[in-house]
N, C-alpha and C positions, 0 to 999 in steps of 0.2 A: 176759627174765631181768634180775635186779638184781645188782649187785656191792656187797658190804658190806666196808667197811674198819673194823675195830674196834681201838681202843687200849684194852688191858685191863690193869689192875693185875696184877702177876705172881701174887699170891695168889688171883686170881679166874679165871685162865686155864683151869684144868681144868673149872671149873663152866660157863664159857661154851662150851668145846669139847663138853662132854656135851650141852648144849642144842642146839648146831648139828648134832651127829652124830645126834641123835634126832629132829630136825625133818624131816619129809617134804618133799622139794623142794629140799634144799640139796646142793651139790656143790662140787668144786674147793676143798676146805678146805686152807688153808696157815697155818702159824704161824711168825712171825719172832721168835724168843725174844730179849728184851731190846732190840729195835729201836726202841721208842718212847722218846723223851727228854722230851717235854713233852705230856702227862703221862708219867711213867716207867712202863714196863711192856712188855708184849708186843704185837705187831701181829698180828691175826688177820684173814685174808682168806678170803672164800668167795663163791660165787654162789648165789642162791636164786631159785626160780621166783616170778614176780610174785604168783601167787595164794596163796603161802605167806608173802609178805613182811610183811603187816600183822600177822599173829599173832606172827611171830618178833620184829618190832620191839616189840610190846607186851610180850613176855616179857623182852626185853633191857632195856627201860626199867623193868620191874618189879624187875629185879635191881639197878637203880640205876647201870647202866653209863653212862648219859648224864650222870651227876653225877661219878662216879669216874674215868671214862675218856672215850671218844668213840665215836660211831656216825656213820659217813658212808655215804651210799647213792648209787649212780650207776646210770643205766639203761644196759644193754648193748644196743647197736644190732645187733651181729652176734656170734654165738657158734657156732663150728663145733666141736661136741663131742657125741659120743653120750651122754656122762654128763649133759650139760645137757638133751638131749632127753628122756632117761629121767627126770630130776628133774621136768621140766614135766609129763610124763605121770603121774607118781606123785602130784604135788600135787593136792589136791582142788579142784574148781571149774575155771573157765575164766579164764585170765590176762586176757583182754580185758574181763571183767566185774569184775575185782578192783579195789577201791578202797584205796589206801594212805592211810589217814586221817591218819597222822602227817605224811606228805608233803604232803597237801592242806592241813592246818591250817597247816603251816609256810609253804607257798607263798602262801596267801591272807593270812597275817599279814604277809608281806613286801610283797605287792602292795597292801595296804590301809594302808600307812604314809603319814601326812600329811607329806610331804616337800616341799622346794622344787621338786624335779624333777616330782613328781606335780602340784603346783599349776601349774607352768609348762606341762606338756603339756595339762592340762585347759583352762587359759586360752587357750593357742594354738589348741586345737581349737575352742573357743567363738568366738574371733575369726575363724577361717577360716569357720566356719558363718555368722557374721554377714555376712561378705562374700557368702556363698552365698545367703542369704535376700534380701539387697538386690538382688543381680544376678539372682535367680531361676535360679541355676546349680546343677543337680543334681550336677555333678562336684565342685564345692567342698563340697557337703553330704556326699557320700560320703567325700571326703577327710577332712573333719572328724570323721566317725564313726570312721574307721579310726585317727585320731590319739588320740582320747579314751581315757583310761585308767580310766574309771569302772567297768568290769566287775570290776576287782580288788576294790574295796570291796563291791560287790554279791555277789560270790562269797564274800567273807569273812563277810558277814551270813548268807548261806545256811548256810555251814559252821558258824558259831557257833550258830545256832539248832538244827541237827541234833545237834551235838556238845556242846551246852550249855556253851559257852565264853563267859561274859559279857564277859571282857576283850577278846576278839576282836570280839565284837558291838559293844562301845562304840568300839573303835579304828576299825572299818570304818564305823560310822555317823558318827563324827566326821569321817573323811576324806571321806565322801560329802557331808555337809551343808556343811562348811566349804569343801570344794573347789568345789562348785557356787556357793556364795555369793560366794566370792572371784572365781571366773571370770566370773560374771554382773556383779558390780560393776565389774570392770576392763573388761568388754566394753561396759558403758554408757559409760564414759569413752572407750573406743576409738571407739564410734559417734558420740559428740559431737565428737571430734576429726576423724573422717572427714567429718562434716557441715560442720564449720568450714572444712575445706580444699576443700569442694565435691565430694567423692567419694561421699558418701551423700546421698540426697534422700528426703524424706518421700513424694514421689509414687511412688517405686519400692516403698516398703513398702505403700502403699495400693492398688497395682495388683493385677490379678487373680492374677498369679504362678502360672500353671498347674503349674509344676514343684515348687513349695515351699509352696503354700497348705495342704497337708495338715498342716503342722507345727503350726498353731494351730487345727486343726479335729479334735480327737480323736473317735474313734468306736470301735465294738467291734472293728474290724479292727486298730486300734492295740494293743488289749489282747491279741488273738489272736496277733499277730506277736511281741509282747513275751514271751508265754508260750512260744511255740515257740523263740524266741531264748534264753530262760533255760534251757530243757531242753538245747539244743545247746551252750550255753556251759559248763554244768556237765559235760556228757559229755566235752567237749573237754579239760577240766581233769583229770577223774578218769581218763581213758584216755590222757593225755599226748599227745593229738592237738592240739597247739597251733596248727597251721595252720588248724583249723576256727574258732578264736577270732576270726580276722580277719573271717570271714563273719558271725559273730555281731555284731561291732562295727558293721558297716555295715548292719545290719538293724533296729536299734531307734532310735527318735527321742528320744534323751536330750539329747545335746550340741546338736543343731539346735534343739530346743525351748527349751533354756536360752538359746541365742543369739538366737532370735526374740523371746523375752520381754525380753531385755536391750535389743535395738534398739527394740522397741516402747515400752519404758519411757522410753528416751531421747527419743522423739518424743511422749510422752504418749498413746500408743495403748493405753489400758488394756484394751480388749476383746481385742486380739491378745495382750497380755501375759498376761491371764487364761487364754485358750485355750491358749497355749503352756505355761503352768505346769501346767494340767490334763493336757496331753499328757505332760509330763515326769513328773509323779507317777504317771500311769497306766502308763507304761512301766516305771518303777522298781518299782512294786507287782507288775506282771505278771512281771518277771524274778525277783524275790525269791520270790514264791509258787511259780513253776514250778521254781526252783532247789531250794528246800526239798523240794518234792514229789519231784523227781528223786533227790536224795540219799537220802531216806527209802526210795524204791523200790529204789535200788541196794543199800542196806543190807539190806533185807528179802530181795532176790533173792540176794545173796551168802551170807547166812546159810542160805537154803534150799538153795543149791547145795552148800555145804560139808556140811550135814547129809546131803544125798542122797549125796554122794561118800563120806562116812565111814560110811554105813549099811552094815552087813554084808550081803552078798548072800545072799538066801534060797536054801536048798538046793532044787534042782529035783526032789529025790526026793519 
């Protein structure tokens, strides 16, 4: 279930209430007359089944409530109510398959912001991975993958392509390109410093490195894993299963590839740098292709489920 808190201008309250009362899947409707101060108006509260949420949000935005008032949504982790159970049963489709496109667009917009914090996390992750490739330490590689925030912009690109949102696409692409460029440039400097103090050695980079040599040797398995991770990552976002996103982060070779390329460039090992760059681009492409395909499939499946649920039952006579 979702909980909606609406701030509604007083002259629009009746219109909003009619919409909520006629929307299948809504319950626990409450009105606090004159409670809103900024903006002034009434506060309307209700719960809505997740599978009815996207359609309701679209109608509320079509009414202009996001401009004249406010729409806030929260996930309800536990609701002990027969009315809530009945609302979920009446709403067409399955809640687990429903995609809140407004929420997804907003979340990916926030996650794909080119901020100092985003750059710091990506740079730190790349530096940790740089230590991992020099030491041939798989634990450091996994840790760097978990720290890297690059899936946010990748999800933003996928969402933008499906929703035809050019501003989100540009914002996400900018964050991805600039983020990796800055992280790799700073990691080159970091590698040179570590070499100067005797902690990095070119012999370590040129060694066999059985635990990390896959980073600069891309193959079809790299693409397959990236595709699978892209599907899992998008599903974790659309179903609010955020815990699964950690598993996605440590399954793709993006940050480690960027780190290996940076360290290789600092030592003039252009072959490794080229292979690592190919690995990075292969993983990014696989995630985006899989993410777009997954969102399109979810959109088609949800439309089919809604049509099926709303289709009048044929008479058995």
